[in-house]
C-alpha positions as CSV (number, residue, x, y, z in Angstrom):
1,M,-5.0,-32.5,27.7
2,G,-7.6,-32.8,25.0
3,G,-7.0,-29.2,24.0
4,A,-3.3,-29.7,23.7
5,V,-3.8,-32.8,21.6
6,G,-6.3,-30.9,19.4
7,D,-3.9,-28.1,18.9
8,E,-1.2,-30.5,17.9
9,A,-3.5,-32.2,15.4
10,S,-4.5,-28.9,13.8
11,R,-0.8,-27.9,13.5
12,R,-0.1,-31.2,11.7
13,F,-3.0,-30.7,9.4
14,L,-2.1,-27.0,8.6
15,A,1.6,-28.0,8.1
16,A,0.5,-30.2,5.1
17,L,-1.2,-27.3,3.4
18,Q,0.4,-24.7,1.1
19,V,-0.6,-21.3,-0.2
20,G,-2.3,-22.0,-3.5
21,D,-3.8,-25.3,-2.6
22,I,-7.5,-25.8,-3.5
23,C,-9.5,-27.0,-0.5
24,G,-13.0,-28.3,0.0
25,G,-15.1,-27.9,3.1
26,T,-18.4,-27.2,4.7
27,V,-19.6,-23.7,5.9
28,A,-19.8,-23.9,9.7
29,E,-20.8,-20.3,10.5
30,V,-21.7,-17.1,8.5
31,F,-20.8,-13.7,9.8
32,R,-18.8,-11.0,8.1
33,G,-17.4,-13.8,6.0
34,A,-17.6,-17.5,6.8
35,S,-15.8,-20.2,8.9
36,V,-15.3,-23.5,7.2
37,T,-14.8,-27.0,8.4
38,L,-12.1,-28.3,6.0
39,D,-12.2,-31.8,4.5
40,G,-9.9,-34.0,6.5
41,F,-10.2,-32.1,9.8
42,P,-13.8,-32.4,11.2
43,A,-12.9,-31.5,14.8
44,R,-13.5,-27.7,14.4
45,P,-13.5,-25.0,11.6
46,L,-10.0,-24.1,10.5
47,G,-10.9,-22.2,7.4
48,F,-11.9,-18.6,7.2
49,V,-13.3,-16.8,4.1
50,G,-13.2,-13.0,4.4
51,P,-16.1,-10.8,3.1
52,L,-14.0,-9.7,0.0
53,D,-13.0,-13.4,-0.7
54,L,-16.6,-14.8,-0.8
55,S,-17.7,-14.0,-4.3
56,W,-17.6,-11.2,-6.8
57,R,-20.6,-12.5,-8.8
58,Q,-23.1,-13.0,-6.0
59,A,-24.2,-11.1,-2.9
60,A,-22.5,-12.4,0.2
61,D,-25.7,-13.8,1.6
62,A,-26.2,-15.8,-1.6
63,A,-22.6,-17.0,-1.8
64,V,-22.7,-19.0,1.4
65,E,-24.9,-20.5,4.0
66,V,-24.4,-22.9,6.9
67,G,-24.0,-26.4,5.6
68,R,-23.1,-25.5,2.1
69,R,-20.2,-27.3,0.4
70,I,-17.6,-24.9,-1.0
71,T,-14.2,-25.0,-2.9
72,A,-11.7,-22.3,-2.2
73,E,-8.0,-21.5,-2.6
74,V,-5.6,-21.2,0.3
75,T,-4.2,-17.6,0.4
76,S,-2.5,-17.7,3.9
77,I,-1.8,-20.1,6.7
78,D,-1.4,-19.1,10.4
79,P,-0.4,-22.2,12.4
80,D,-0.2,-20.2,15.7
81,Q,-3.8,-19.1,15.4
82,G,-4.8,-22.4,13.9
83,R,-6.4,-20.8,10.9
84,V,-6.2,-20.9,7.2
85,R,-7.5,-18.0,5.0
86,L,-9.4,-19.1,1.9
87,S,-10.7,-17.4,-1.2
88,M,-13.8,-18.6,-2.9
89,A,-13.4,-15.7,-5.5
90,A,-10.2,-17.4,-6.6
91,T,-11.9,-20.6,-7.7
92,E,-14.6,-18.4,-9.4
93,N,-11.9,-16.7,-11.5
94,P,-9.2,-19.2,-12.1
95,E,-7.9,-17.4,-15.3
96,L,-7.4,-14.2,-13.4
97,W,-5.8,-16.0,-10.4
98,A,-3.4,-18.0,-12.6
99,F,-2.3,-14.8,-14.3
100,L,-1.7,-12.8,-11.1
101,K,0.2,-15.7,-9.5
102,S,2.5,-15.9,-12.5
103,L,3.7,-12.3,-12.2
104,P,7.2,-11.9,-10.9
105,R,7.6,-9.3,-8.1
106,G,9.6,-6.3,-9.5
107,G,8.7,-7.0,-13.1
108,M,7.5,-4.3,-15.4
109,L,3.9,-4.3,-16.7
110,A,2.4,-2.1,-19.4
111,G,-1.2,-1.1,-19.6
112,T,-3.8,1.7,-20.1
113,V,-5.3,3.9,-17.4
114,T,-9.1,3.0,-17.3
115,S,-10.3,4.9,-14.2
116,I,-9.1,7.5,-11.8
117,E,-10.6,7.4,-8.3
118,R,-9.9,9.5,-5.1
119,F,-8.0,6.4,-3.7
120,G,-5.9,5.5,-6.8
121,V,-5.9,4.5,-10.4
122,F,-7.1,1.3,-12.2
123,V,-5.0,0.0,-15.1
124,A,-6.1,-2.5,-17.8
125,L,-2.9,-4.6,-18.3
126,D,-1.9,-5.5,-21.9
127,D,-1.4,-9.2,-21.2
128,G,-3.9,-9.7,-18.4
129,P,-7.6,-10.8,-18.4
130,A,-10.4,-8.4,-17.6
131,H,-11.4,-8.1,-14.0
132,P,-14.9,-9.2,-13.1
133,V,-15.6,-6.2,-10.9
134,F,-13.0,-3.5,-11.3
135,P,-12.2,-1.5,-14.5
136,G,-8.7,-3.0,-14.6
137,V,-6.7,-5.8,-13.1
138,G,-3.9,-3.3,-12.2
139,F,-4.2,-0.8,-9.4
140,I,-1.9,2.0,-8.5
141,S,-2.3,3.6,-5.0
142,M,-1.9,7.3,-4.6
143,A,1.4,6.8,-2.8
144,E,2.8,4.9,-5.8
145,L,1.8,7.4,-8.5
146,S,4.7,9.9,-8.3
147,W,7.7,10.9,-6.2
148,R,6.5,14.5,-6.3
149,R,3.7,16.1,-4.3
150,F,0.4,16.3,-6.1
151,E,-3.2,17.1,-5.1
152,A,-5.2,14.6,-7.2
153,A,-4.3,11.5,-9.3
154,S,-5.4,13.4,-12.4
155,D,-2.4,15.7,-11.8
156,V,-0.2,12.7,-12.7
157,V,-2.1,10.6,-15.2
158,Q,-5.2,10.7,-17.4
159,V,-7.7,8.1,-18.5
160,G,-6.5,6.5,-21.7
161,Q,-2.9,7.2,-20.9
162,R,-0.3,4.4,-21.5
163,V,1.8,3.6,-18.5
164,A,4.6,1.2,-17.6
165,C,4.7,0.1,-13.9
166,E,6.5,-2.1,-11.5
167,F,4.6,-5.1,-10.1
168,L,4.6,-4.9,-6.3
169,Q,2.3,-7.7,-5.2
170,F,-0.7,-9.8,-5.8
171,D,-3.6,-8.4,-3.7
172,T,-5.6,-11.6,-3.0
173,C,-8.5,-9.8,-1.3
174,N,-9.3,-7.7,-4.5
175,G,-7.8,-10.0,-7.1
176,E,-5.6,-7.3,-8.5
177,A,-2.0,-6.5,-9.3
178,R,-0.7,-3.7,-7.1
179,L,1.5,-1.5,-9.2
180,S,4.0,1.4,-8.8
181,L,4.3,4.0,-11.5
182,R,6.9,6.0,-9.6
183,A,9.2,2.9,-9.2
184,G,10.1,3.2,-12.9
185,Q,11.1,6.8,-12.5
186,P,14.2,8.3,-10.9
187,D,13.5,9.6,-7.4
188,P,14.3,13.3,-7.6
189,F,14.7,13.4,-3.8
190,H,17.7,11.1,-3.9
191,T,19.1,12.9,-6.9
192,F,18.9,16.1,-5.0
193,L,20.5,14.6,-1.9
194,D,23.6,13.5,-4.1
195,A,24.3,17.2,-4.6
196,I,24.1,18.5,-1.1
197,T,25.8,18.0,2.3
198,V,25.0,18.6,5.9
199,G,25.9,22.2,6.8
200,Q,25.2,23.5,3.4
201,T,23.1,26.7,3.0
202,L,20.0,26.7,0.8
203,R,17.3,29.2,-0.3
204,G,13.7,28.1,-0.4
205,R,10.1,29.1,-0.1
206,I,7.8,28.1,2.8
207,T,5.0,26.0,1.5
208,K,3.2,24.9,4.7
209,L,2.9,25.8,8.3
210,V,2.2,23.0,10.8
211,P,2.1,23.1,14.7
212,F,5.7,21.7,14.9
213,G,7.3,23.8,12.3
214,V,7.3,24.6,8.6
215,F,8.0,22.9,5.3
216,V,10.4,24.7,2.9
217,Q,10.7,23.9,-0.8
218,V,14.3,24.1,-1.6
219,A,14.1,22.7,-5.2
220,D,11.4,21.5,-7.6
221,G,9.4,19.0,-5.7
222,I,11.9,18.8,-2.8
223,E,10.8,19.9,0.6
224,G,12.5,19.9,4.0
225,L,11.2,20.5,7.5
226,V,12.3,23.3,9.8
227,H,11.3,22.4,13.3
228,L,9.7,25.1,15.4
229,T,12.7,25.4,17.6
230,E,14.9,26.0,14.5
231,L,12.8,28.8,13.1
232,T,14.3,31.6,15.1
233,W,16.7,32.4,18.0
234,T,13.9,33.6,20.1
235,H,11.1,31.3,21.4
236,V,7.8,31.3,19.5
237,E,4.6,29.5,20.3
238,S,3.5,29.1,16.7
239,P,5.3,29.2,13.3
240,A,3.0,32.0,12.3
241,D,4.7,34.2,15.0
242,A,7.9,34.1,12.9
243,V,7.0,33.3,9.2
244,Q,4.1,33.0,6.7
245,A,3.5,30.6,3.8
246,G,5.2,32.0,0.7
247,D,8.1,33.6,2.6
248,E,11.5,33.2,1.0
249,V,14.0,32.0,3.6
250,T,17.6,30.9,3.9
251,V,18.1,27.5,5.7
252,V,20.9,25.2,6.7
253,V,20.8,21.5,6.1
254,T,21.1,19.8,9.5
255,E,20.1,16.2,8.7
256,I,19.7,13.9,5.7
257,D,17.7,10.7,6.1
258,R,17.8,8.8,2.8
259,E,15.9,5.8,4.0
260,R,12.9,7.7,5.3
261,R,13.3,10.5,2.5
262,R,13.6,13.2,5.1
263,L,15.5,16.5,4.9
264,T,15.8,18.5,8.1
265,L,16.6,22.2,8.0
266,S,17.3,25.1,10.3
267,R,16.5,28.8,9.6
268,R,17.9,29.8,13.0
269,Q,21.4,28.5,12.1
270,A,21.3,30.5,8.9
271,C,20.8,33.7,10.9
272,S,23.2,35.5,13.1
273,A,22.6,35.0,16.9
274,P,21.1,38.0,18.6
275,E,23.6,40.2,20.6
């Protein structure tokens, strides 16, 4: 009975909180992060500060210790789990947090590429403050750099290049603006799909062999999949038994999936059935 009463009490307490509120509390336990007993609810720790939310200016073990008083911003609330996620880094960097929270999702932001990493690109935004850790407040993941296939981020942008990107979301763990460079550009895949129909015959070049089929480039930056069963009229165990990368082939469009950006092709249907 006491547990049920306690759960109801924690739900009422959490219901009064909102994302963006500033909370005070006492560190109850330190692990990969810290649990926090929030002011106003001494029964048990409801607050949790993740390792990336502790501090950007101090090592984790210096930022918190059991019994220390902290101030942190609410970044998410989970009434079902009876937990509120907090960020101490937010209260360390109020100017940065205020700027990021003011950005409208879908808005366009301009800036300069400051660093190219294997996992994405950092951008110093024209109107934003400097980041205390990263070389830019803006960040573009590899997936959001371009609609076209590329090997490295440096194939798309260069350090010092000016870019205009769409704001996707505020990443509260890293205190950065997640951006999309490709969102501000027309999607060549959809443009290509507007000009073709199911059943149409296309010419293309095989770019890659995979266990379940081959990818065929049918236009600049546009690839479709020919499944293993659609490579030839006769059964083959591997794509390499029928074709090789670089081969020019004729294919038929069998399926167009705009939502998932998938083009399905058949080489078998473009060939005459064996006698």
